[in-house]
N, C-alpha and C positions, 0 to 999 in steps of 0.2 A: 232278519230272521235267517235268510238264506246264508249269511256270513256266519252265523252262530252254528248252523248245522254243518257248514263246510268251511272252516277257518282258513284254509289254504287259498281260497277264492275271496280275497278282500274286495271291498266295494269297487275300487278302481279298476279291477280285473273283470268285473261282471258287465255283461250287455244282456239286457232283458228286453225281449221283443214279443209282440202279439202275434207275429207270423215268423216262420223259419227264415225267411229272407226279408223280412220287413225291416223299418227303421228302428233303431235302438230307442227305448223310452228314456226321457230326460230324467234327472235326478229329482227335479221339482214336481214331477207328475204324480198325481194321486189316483190310486186304483179306481175309486168310486167314481171319478170323472172320465175314465177311459171309455170308448165305445164298445163296452162288453155287457153280457147279461148277468144273471145271479152267478153263474160259473163261467170261468175263463182259464184258457190254457196260455201259459207263459213260456217262452223259449229262452234258455239260457246259453251264451256262448262265452268261453273263457278268452279274453283279450290277451292273456299272457302277462309275464311281468311288466310293471309299469314303473314310469319315472316321472316326477313333477315337472311341469313345463318351466318353473323358475330354475330348477337345477339344469334343465336341458339347456335354456339360453345362456346360463352362466358357464357352462362346459363349452358350448358352441362358440361364443364370442371372446372368451378368454384365451382360447387357443390361437387364433390369428394375431392377437395383440402381441403374444410373447413369441410367436414364430417369426413374426416380421423383424423383430429386434435381432434375431440371430443373423439375418442377412444384412440388415442395416449397420451393424457393428463389424461386418465383413470378418466373421469368424474363421480362423485358418482352415478348418476343416470344410469349408464352404468354397471359397475362391482360391485357397492355396496362398503361398507366402511370396510369389513372384513380386519384384520390386515394382513392376508396372501396376499392380493392384493395391499399393499403399498410397497412391494419390489421393488427394483431398476430393471428396465428392463434390459434384456440382450442387449449388444451392437448392434447385428443385428436388434433389434427393432428400435434402433434410426437410423441406417443406411438405413432401409427399409422406414422410414418417409421421409428421406432426398431424396431418389430415387423417391418415389412416389410423392412428392410435386415437385420435379424437373420436372418430366414428364408432370404433369399439367400445371405447370408455363410455360414451354416450349410450350406447345399446346396453351396456352393463348396468348403468345407473338407471335406466328405464325399466330394466327387468326387476330390479329391486325395489324401486320406489313409485314407478308409474303403471305398469301394466296389471290388469286384472284380467285374469283368464277365464273364458267361459267353460273350458274343459280343464280339469286339474292335472291329468296326466296324458302322456303319450306312451306307446309301447317301447320297452327298453331296447329292443333290437334296433329301432330306428336312430338311436343316438350314434351308433357307428356310421351309418350311411351319412347323417348330417354333419358329422365331425369330418369325414373324409372330403366332403364337399367344401366346408369352410376352411379347414386346416390347409388341405391340399392347394386350393386356389391361392390362399394368403401365402405359402411357401412359393408357388410359381410366380406369382406377382412380385414378390419380394426379391426373388433371385435376380429377375431382369432389371427392376428399377435401381437395384443397389449394386448392380454388376459394376466394377471398374471401367468397363469399356461401354458404360451406358451414354446413349446420345441424347442430350437435352432437347426440348421442343424446337421445331422448326422456326417458329415466330418469336422466339425469345421471351423477354420479360413481359411483354403485352399479353401474350398467349396464357403465361402463367397466372398473371394478376387476375385477368377475366375469369380463368377456371377456378381460382381460389375464392373469389367473390360469389361465383355461383354455387360452389360447393357448400359454402357457409350458410348461404340462403336457403339451399335445399335441406340441409342438416336442421337449421331452425324450423322450417316448415314440417319437417318430419317429426320433430319433437312436439310442435305445437298440436299436430293431429293426434299424436299418442295420448298426450294430456286431455285433449277434447273427447277421445273415445273413452279414456279412463274415468271421466267425470260423469259419463252416462251410467257407470256402474258405482257411483260412490256409496250408494246404500248397501252394496253388496249383492245386489240383485244380478242374476244371470240371464234375465230377460232381454232380448235383442231389441233395441230401440233404434230410431232413425236418427243418425248423426246430422247435426245442422251448423252452419257456420255461426261463430261467436264474434265478439268484438275484435279478436285477434284477426289481422289481416290474412295471416297465413292460412287460416282455417276456411277463408272464402272460396277455396278451391273445391269444397263441398258443394257449391252451387252448380259445379260441372261434373264432377266424378264421385263414384261411391267410394273410392279407395285412395284419397289423396296421399295417405302415408306411403303407399307404393309408387305413386307418381314422383314424390320428392325423393324417394330412396332411389329410384332409377335415375333422376336428375342429379343426385350427388355422385353417382357412379360415372355417369357421363362426364361430369365436370372433372372428376378424378382421372378419366380416361385423357381428356384434353389437356389436362395439367402435365401428365406424364408422357402422353404420346407413346404409350406402350401397347403393343398388340395382345399380350396376354390380358392386359386390363380391359381391352375393348371386348375380347371373347367372354371374360367374365361378366361385363356388363350386359352383354347380348344375352347370356344365359339367365342373368338376373331378371331382365326384361320379360323373357319368355315365361319364366316361372311366375313371376308376379302377375302377369297378364292372365294366367290360368287362376290364380287365387283370386284376383279381382273379379273376373267374370263369374266365378262360383258364387262369391259374396253379393254381387250385383244381382244374380238370379235369385238368391235367397231373400234378398230385400223386396224384389219385385213380387215374389210368391207370397211372403208374409204380410206386405203392406199394400192395401189397394190404392192408398194416396201417396204412394212414394213418387218423388219428384221426376217428372217425365224428361227433364232436361238432362239428367246425369247419364255419363257413360261410365263404364268401368274404371278406366286408368287414364286415358287420354281425352281431354275435352273435345267433344263434337266429333270424334273420330272412333275410338276404340274403348 
């Protein structure tokens, strides 16, 4: 009805609340079931232009995938044409490109075929900030990893092999958790449910943490750091850990608030610790 009266404010832009600074009402809430009398005052807030989460992730993740290749193929406008810069890269450089590409291709596939979003959109203005973060760091990492003067890991092939194995395990775990979370909303419902471990061993981390997808994600970037032994990668991993810890704590608190029988053993992101 509101959209019919004011077409410029389509549903995704609307935030309807019972109090001026209260929590926004969910789409599935029914007016008759709200804690109001025969009359009620509803407060409207314009959230601004919106963009769908699927499109957000496609833009965020496609950028790093292609940006990395600009440095991997050592385009002349990046490193110049000095003869020293035409040498064959170390094998770990090729491996890093494969792992980095695999990570973002997996994310793109999950965005299209796996993820089910509880919120359909986000403010359009945020896409610039998000892209600067993902695209900027992708360029920074790629510049140093693919630089002709790049120094390979100190412990050689053993360090590389260990890191690759851990990277693949964490990627498999991350994908498994996303599938398990998606299955909770297979019926199209947006109602929050408690995720539990399944027969898939990678989901058993649900016994100990609320957000194992973040645990595996951080593990993958730690593995990538060990594989490349590159300071910019380590800094990016640290920032990822800080941000995901904030998200995990927020989700953990939401679970505790909404479910009285929520498993007490679980921590937000690191088993028994954090």
